[in-house]
C-alpha positions as CSV (number, residue, x, y, z in Angstrom):
1,M,132.5,256.9,144.5
2,R,132.2,255.5,141.2
3,A,129.4,253.2,140.3
4,T,130.7,249.9,138.9
5,K,128.8,248.2,136.3
6,N,127.9,244.6,136.8
7,K,129.5,242.9,133.8
8,K,129.6,239.2,133.3
9,S,132.8,238.0,132.1
10,P,132.7,236.2,128.7
11,F,135.2,233.7,130.0
12,K,132.8,232.7,132.8
13,A,130.0,232.1,130.3
14,I,132.2,229.9,128.1
15,I,133.2,227.8,131.1
16,I,129.6,227.3,132.1
17,F,128.7,226.3,128.5
18,I,131.6,223.8,128.4
19,I,130.5,222.3,131.7
20,Y,126.9,221.9,130.5
21,F,128.0,220.5,127.2
22,V,130.3,217.9,128.9
23,L,127.5,216.8,131.3
24,G,125.0,216.6,128.5
25,S,127.4,214.5,126.4
26,I,128.0,212.1,129.3
27,A,124.3,211.8,129.9
28,G,123.7,211.1,126.2
29,A,126.4,208.6,126.0
30,A,125.1,206.8,129.1
31,I,121.6,206.6,127.6
32,F,122.9,205.4,124.3
33,F,125.1,202.8,126.0
34,S,122.3,201.4,128.2
35,Y,119.9,201.2,125.3
36,F,122.1,199.6,122.7
37,M,124.7,197.8,124.7
38,I,123.0,196.5,127.8
39,R,119.6,195.6,126.4
40,P,118.4,192.0,126.9
41,K,119.3,189.3,124.4
42,L,116.7,188.4,121.9
43,V,116.1,184.9,120.6
44,E,114.1,183.6,117.7
45,I,111.1,181.3,118.5
46,P,111.7,178.0,116.7
47,D,109.2,176.3,114.5
48,L,107.7,173.5,116.6
49,R,104.8,172.5,114.3
50,S,104.1,168.7,114.2
51,M,106.5,167.9,117.1
52,Q,105.4,166.0,120.1
53,L,105.1,168.1,123.3
54,N,108.2,166.7,125.1
55,E,110.4,167.4,122.1
56,A,109.0,170.9,121.7
57,V,109.6,171.7,125.4
58,E,113.2,170.5,125.1
59,I,113.9,172.7,122.0
60,L,112.4,175.7,123.8
61,K,114.6,175.2,126.8
62,K,117.7,174.8,124.6
63,T,116.8,178.1,122.8
64,G,116.6,179.9,126.1
65,L,112.8,180.1,126.3
66,K,110.4,178.8,128.9
67,P,107.4,176.6,128.0
68,G,104.3,178.3,129.2
69,Q,100.7,177.2,129.1
70,V,99.9,174.0,127.1
71,I,96.5,174.0,125.4
72,G,95.0,170.8,123.7
73,T,96.3,167.3,123.0
74,G,98.3,165.7,120.2
75,P,101.2,167.3,118.2
76,V,102.1,171.0,118.3
77,S,100.0,173.0,115.9
78,H,101.4,176.5,116.7
79,T,102.8,178.7,119.4
80,Y,102.2,182.2,120.8
81,P,104.2,184.3,120.0
82,N,104.5,182.8,116.6
83,A,107.5,180.9,115.2
84,G,110.1,183.2,113.7
85,Q,109.4,186.2,116.0
86,K,112.3,187.5,118.2
87,V,111.6,187.8,121.9
88,R,113.6,188.3,125.1
89,K,115.4,185.3,126.4
90,N,113.5,183.4,129.2
91,R,110.1,184.5,127.9
92,E,107.2,182.1,128.4
93,I,105.8,180.6,125.1
94,T,102.3,179.2,125.0
95,I,102.1,175.9,123.1
96,F,98.9,175.0,121.2
97,L,98.4,171.3,120.4
98,S,96.1,169.7,117.9
99,E,94.3,166.4,117.8
100,P,96.1,163.7,115.9
101,Q,95.0,163.6,112.2
102,K,92.1,161.2,111.5
103,I,92.5,158.9,108.6
104,P,89.6,157.1,106.8
105,I,89.6,153.3,106.9
106,P,90.6,151.9,103.5
107,D,88.5,149.3,101.7
108,L,90.5,146.1,102.2
109,V,87.8,143.5,101.5
110,G,89.0,140.8,99.2
111,I,92.7,141.3,99.5
112,P,95.1,138.8,101.2
113,E,95.6,139.0,104.9
114,D,99.4,139.8,104.8
115,T,98.7,142.7,102.4
116,A,96.0,144.1,104.6
117,L,98.3,143.8,107.7
118,T,101.1,145.7,105.8
119,I,98.8,148.5,104.6
120,L,97.2,149.0,108.1
121,S,100.5,148.9,109.9
122,E,102.1,151.4,107.5
123,M,99.1,153.7,108.2
124,G,99.9,153.6,111.9
125,F,97.1,151.4,113.1
126,K,97.1,148.5,115.5
127,V,95.5,145.4,113.9
128,S,93.4,142.7,115.5
129,I,92.6,139.6,113.4
130,T,89.6,137.4,113.7
131,K,89.3,134.3,111.5
132,M,86.0,132.7,110.6
133,P,84.9,130.1,108.1
134,Y,83.4,131.6,105.0
135,R,82.7,130.4,101.4
136,G,85.3,132.1,99.3
137,T,89.0,132.4,98.8
138,D,91.0,131.4,101.8
139,G,93.1,134.0,103.7
140,R,91.3,137.0,102.3
141,V,89.7,139.9,104.2
142,I,85.9,139.5,104.4
143,G,85.2,142.4,106.7
144,I,86.6,145.3,108.6
145,Y,85.6,147.3,111.7
146,P,85.3,150.2,112.0
147,P,83.6,150.3,108.6
148,V,85.3,151.4,105.4
149,G,85.6,155.2,105.2
150,T,85.3,155.9,109.0
151,P,87.9,158.5,110.1
152,V,90.1,157.1,113.0
153,K,93.3,158.3,114.7
154,Q,96.6,156.8,114.1
155,G,97.3,154.2,116.8
156,D,93.7,153.1,117.0
157,E,92.9,149.4,116.7
158,I,91.3,148.1,113.5
159,N,89.7,144.7,113.5
160,I,89.8,142.7,110.3
161,L,87.8,139.5,109.6
162,I,89.7,136.9,107.6
163,D,88.3,133.8,105.8
164,S,89.8,130.8,107.6
165,G,89.1,128.5,104.6
166,E,86.8,126.2,106.5
167,I,83.6,125.6,104.6
168,T,80.5,125.2,106.9
169,G,76.9,124.9,106.3
170,R,75.0,122.5,104.1
171,E,76.8,120.6,101.6
172,E,75.5,120.7,98.1
173,N,74.9,117.4,96.3
């Protein structure tokens, strides 16, 4: 009997190499496809600064984001994550609000009533008028509360005291 040598056929090795190569290529293509083609959509966080809360929430929803925790009062000061960042769709965005800006009361003493009303209305204040007799030019501002220079929020009420033009007190001879 002759001893046969156990030889591997080169043809069999080539077939095994081709099978492994094809399987590896399929696995690599599947990983590539799932990473680059099926990954979640990214959206950019809009700049919501200075907006009112309800307007900011509406814009977030239209963008495909969810409003998350709301911290503070007043208009939007910033968000987390920050505006301009790209995040996955449906991510919750934390909204930080700031107190409305405070504006100092201007010095209106001595100016006509209608001018004072215009100035205060344009600054966003509600105005309450009290008229009282005072010696001086009729229809002019003679006092203001809160005092001149006091910082107050837009929408707050400002009381102005107007000279009614009636002269009271002792008459001089």
